[in-house]
N, C-alpha and C positions, 0 to 999 in steps of 0.2 A: 108790142113792137114800138109804139111811141116813145115808151119809156127808154127803153135799149136805143136807141137814134140818137134820144139827147144826151142819155152816158158816153156815146161815141162822140157824138159833136162837141161835148163838154170837154172829154179827152185830148181831142184832135185841139182844140183853141187853147188848152191849157200846155200843150206839147209845144205848137207852133211858137206861145208868147215866151216860154220857157227858153226854144231853141233860138229865138229874134231876142231878146236881152242876154243869151250868152255869149251871142256871135259881135252884138253891140259891146259888149264889156270887155273881150278878148280885141277886139280892133282897138278900142280905147287904151287898153292896157299896151298895146301893141305900139301905138304912137305916141305913149310917153318914155315907151321903152327908147323908139328912136330918137327924139328930142333928146332924153339925156344921152344916149352915145350920142350924138351931132356935138351937145355942150360940153361934155366929156373930151373929145377930137380937141374941140375949139380950144379950151383951157390947154388941153396938152399942147398943143402948138405954140401957145403963147408963152406957156412958160418954159419950153427947152427951145430957146432960138436956134437953130441951126451953124454947127461948129464950123469955121471956116479953117483951113488947113493953113498951119504956120509959113509963114514965107521963106523959102529957101535960100540961104544966103550964098551969095556969088562965091567961086573957090579964092581960097587964098592966092597971091600971085606964089609963084614959085621962088623960093629964095635961093639966092647964088648960092654953088655948091662951097663950102667950109675946108679950107685947106687942115689939115691934122693939127698943127699949131693952134689953128682957131679954136677947133672941137676941144682940145685939151684945156685950153681957157677958161672956158666956159662951161664942162665938166667938174672943174677946179671951183669954177665960181657956185657952181649949184652944189659941190659938195660942203662948201664953206657957210652957206645958207642954211643948208640941211644939217650941219653939224651946231650952228647957233638958234636952232629950232624955229627957224623962218619955213622952213619948208618940213610937209610930211613925207614919211617914207614912201606914198602914193604918188605924191606930186613930184618927189625927184623922180621916179621909175619913171614918170610919164614925160618930163623933160629931158632925162635921160636918155629915153627911146628917142625922142623927135632929135635931140642932138645928133644922135648914132647913126639916124636913117638920114640924114641931109649930106 
């Protein structure tokens, strides 16, 4: 019987030691992972500064209404610039829409 108790006691000591070592390793690894997560979060915050919203430009003052003759003169000038190659079709269309809407 003393040999049996000695075997049980030895098994208990080995199992207890193994459990203690395993728990210690787990806690140490968890601490390392937590430190890495904090470090990664810190560097991520440093690398990407917050983006400020672009300032909003104040609205342009309303232009006085143009007479039909003034509009025709501006359209004629635009057409001449487009024919000379100074304005692209898209720029011409945008300017024309602006003149006609005023």
